[in-house]
N, C-alpha and C positions, 0 to 999 in steps of 0.2 A: 504493499499499499504506500503511495506517497502523497504527500502534501506537503503544503507551504508551510503551517504552524500549526506547530501540536501546542495547546493550550491546558495546563494543568488544573483545575478548579474551573467548578460551577458558580460563581458568586460573582457578586459585580464587578469586580473588577477583571475574571476573567470572559464572561459574558459581554462587555460593554467593549473589551479589546476586541473578542472574538466577532462582533457586529460590527464595529469599525473595519478592522480586517476587512473581513469577507464581504461589504456594501463599498466602501469606497475603493479598494487597493484591488477586488475581483480577484483575493486570495482563498487557496483552498484553506478550510480550517477544521480539524479534529479537537474538540473540546471532552478532555477525558475528566469523570469525576467520582470520586472513590466512594463517594453515599451513592444511594436510592433515589436522588433526585436530584435538580437544577435549584438556582437561588441560593446557594449557602444558609447561611444563619438566618438568611431571611424566610424563606421557604414555608410558605403556609398552605392549610389544607382545610377540608370541611372533616368536623370530628363525627362518631359516628350519633350524634344528636341533631346535627345540621350547623353546628357553629364552625364560624372560620378561626382559627386557630392560630399563632405564631409557634411552632412546634421547637423551636430554640429563644424563647423571650420576647418582650415587645419589641416592636420595630416601629418606631416612630419617624414617617421622613419630615425633615426641616434642612431647608437651606436657604441662603442671603444669595447664589451664584444662578441667574435669571438663566446662565447656560445651561447648569447641568438641570435644569426643575425640565427648560425645553426640550433637551436630549433626552430625557425620560418621558414626556408627554407624547412623543411620538405612540410609544408601547403602552399608555395606560392613560386612560381617565382617570379623575382624581376627584374624592369629596373631600371637603376642610375639615381639618381637625386639628385645634390647638390643646397637644398635651398637659395634662395636671396631675401633678403626684401630692397624694399627704403621709406624713410621717405619724404610725402609731405610738408613742411611748406613754407607755403605762393604758389608761382606758379612754386614750384620748386621741384625737387626732390633729394633726398642726401641719398645716401650708408647708409645701418644699418647692422652691429655693424659700429658706427663712426670708420673710419680709415682715411687715407692720402688723398684720394680722395675726401670723405667729407669734412674735414678740406679744401683743397687745392680751393672746389668748396667755399664753405660758406665765407672764411673770405679772398680769392683772392691770395691765398698765392703759390708760388710756390716750394715746398716743394719734393726735391728730395730724401732723405735718412731718413730711419726710426729715426734716431739721430736727424733731427731737427724736426721730426714730437711729438717726446717725447719731447725736449728742448721745445717745443712750448706748451704741456700741461704742461710743470712744471712750464708755466710765469702764468698758467690761475687755476689751480689747487689752492682749500684752505686746510690746513692742519685740517682733524676734528679727532679729538681722544677724546673719545673713540669714534668707528662706531658703531652707536645705530640705526639706520636706514635705510633708502633706499636712504634717501635724500644725506647723509652723507659717502656712498659710493662711489657714481658720483661725486659730489663736490671735494673729496678727489684724485678722478685721474685726471678728467677734467676742476675740475670750474664749478663757479654756470650758466654761460652765457650758455655751452653745456648740463650742465642739461635743465636749462629754457627751451630750444628750441626744445631739442628732447625727455626730462622724465617727465616733472615736471606734464605738462600739458593731456598728453597721459595715465600715469599713474592713474590722477585722473578721467579720467574719463573710464579706467578699470577696476579701484578696487572701485570710488566712495570716495578714501582715497589719501589724497596728499603723497608723498614719505618719508614725515619725519615723516607719522602715518603707515608708513610700516617695518614690519621687512627687514634687511639687504637682506635679501634672497631674493627680490622678482627682484630689480633692479641688486643683484649681480649676476644672472645668465644671463645677457649680458655685452658681453667682450667687452676691447676699443682695438683698433688696431692701431698700427702704420705704419703698412704696406700694400698694396693694395688690400687685401683679403677680397673680399666682400661678401662671405660664409658667413650665419647664423652660419652653425656647421664646425667644422674642424672634425668631428667624423670618423674614420677609414671606416666605413662603412655608406654611406647614398645610399636610394634607395626608389623606392616606390613599393609597391604590385602591381603585373602585373595586373592583374584580380580587384584589389580593396582590401580595407578592409573585406566587409562582406563576400567575397569568400573566404579567409583567415581563417575565422571565421569562417567560413560551414566547411571548411576541418579537424580546429581543435578539432570540435563537434560532427567529423564522426563516435564517436566511438559507437559499438553497444552496450555499458555497461553506454551508455550518452541519457539520454531525458532531453529535452528540454520544457518545459512550457514558453509560453510567455504571455502578457497582463495578470501576473498575482501575486498578493502581495503574498509574502511567510506569513503572518500573516493569511491571510484568507484560507490558508487550514494546520495548523500545525495542527488541528484536526483529520485531515483526512489521512497522513501519519505517519511512524512511521520511524524513521532514526537514526544512530548510533552517527554520528558527524554533527555539520554544518560550513562550510564554510561563513563565511555572508561579501559580499563585499559594501554594502550599506551604507548610513549615519548612524552613530554611535551614532547620538542623535533620530533617530528615533528608532535605537531599543531598545533604552530603552523608547520608548516613551515621549520621551523630557525632564525626569524628572527634569531636571538644565537647561529646558529652551532651545531653538534652538540655535545650532551653527551657525553662518553666511558664507552662500556662498554667492558668484559672478556669478549671470546666464548672456545669451549672449540670447537676439534676433536677426535672422538671415534674411535681408528680401534681399529676392532671386530677381536676375533681369536676364532677357534674353534680347541677342544686337546680330540684325545682322552684326556683324563684327567678321573678323577673328580674330583679337584680342583688348581687351579692354586697356592694361594697359601692361607699358614694363617688370615690373617683375612679379610674381603669385601674391605679397601679396606686398601691399603699405599700412602703420600705416601714419594715419590722424594726427599729432602730434599739432595743432591749437587747441584752446580752443574752438573756436566758430564751429567748424563741431563735430555734436553732435554723431557720430561715428568712432570705433577707426580704422579699418581696410578695405579694400578689398581683397577679393580673389577671383582671375580669375583660377578656377579648371584645364582649359584644361591644362596650364599651369607646372598644378602638374603631372597628368596624363600621359602629352605628349599625350593626345587624338591628331589626326586631324579633327577637322571639319569648315564648315565654318561659323556658329555662335559662341556661345559664352555664359557662365552662368556666371554670379558673384555673391558673396553674400556681403551683406553690416553686418557690425556688431555692434550692439548697446549693452552696458552693461547696467545689470539691477540686482538688490537685489533679483525678484523674478522670478520663475522658476526651471526649472532644475538645479539643483548646480553643477557647474562645476568646481571650485577652491575655494578650503578653503582660507581665508580670514588670512594672517600668519601676526598676532600682538599678544602684550602677554598677553592681554585681555581674545583673544579668544584660545589663547594655554594652559591660566592655565580652561579656561572651558571645552574644550579638555580632559582634564586628570582626571577633575573630573569623567567623563564616561568611559573613559581609568581605571580609577583603578574598576570599575564597573564588568569588563572584566574577573579579576581575579576569580569572584564569580561565572563563568559558565566555566567550565573547557571543557565541548563538544562542546564547540563554538568558533570558530577560525576568528578573527579578519585583513580584510587583504584587501589594496588596498588603493587607495586615498581617499575615503569618510571615508571608516570606522576606517582609520590611521588620517584622517584630514588631509594630506600631499599634498603636490606639486612634482607627480611623473612624469615624461618623461614615454614612451609608454617602453621602453626599462627598466625603471629602475621596471618599474612595472612589467615585464616578467619577470627580474633577481630576485627581492623580491619573486614574485610568486616558482619559481625553486628551492629557496633558503627554504622557506616553503613547499613544498613538501620533498625535505631532510629530513627536519625535522621530518614529518610526517611517512615517509618511516622507519626513524629509531627508530621510538614506535611502 
């Protein structure tokens, strides 16, 4: 079998690059995926009760990039959706990110202006300099009490590391607000694909120049195909046969429950920030997709060190190990490494699409 491009992985990076190469360069592309489905961790499907569930946890599309939004809009219609999250602390629910409503409820205050809230944060915060880890990021903004209540133990459950053992980027992604904006994101474009992510991926990969092989490890077919170039979106340490040892990843076990209720919880996602509850969050999927059903399906998330690699663990030790692997990539110029796992980097969905479109532009120039 002779093809132009072998692409490993059918998530956002692999699928977008496959579509661009097939449609714009008229090249033959084979996409191989070790799972039984396309779409990577954004894969969704209807469960036995007819509820559309995200099998790998909630995926909420948001971006400020018109280019990314316009590109994906060729393959899906959208429904508007602004994500809201609440944190369960004890028996109470509080808006997350922390904002004026959170502060007024937690501390029994009646702040009316953003200035009052900012002054309250100033009275709590501790000056941390330099900012060396995720604890420093939060304590420097809102002090130790709020950090301990909302971030410390949730982060420990999520990563099996305390925030002071993690890069500033982990908690640095979470804003702290002085107003009453309860939206988790503030991006210009906030939508969900009308017919689900899997349908969108089917449309992206529908080009006649693209063939998809599921449940296939690329290493098992390398001797059977000829290709000019490879794009690899899987774990970089696996590509190099763990030459320097395994890169650590966090995985998640999802426990799905179906309930004969129209609504299980107030928001789509509730974070459980207390240390004595062993799961991190609960997602009620119909609130993401806006399905109208008499019943509902939820998932509880239990973070784990084993299983599918979901999140690279950002600290200096792991970064050094990744760089050892990345140095090897210069020796194989016909292989391009792209995506969260190949770059050992946390990307939002829109960031992966933007990076893939940029990589394609570089490919097309060559």
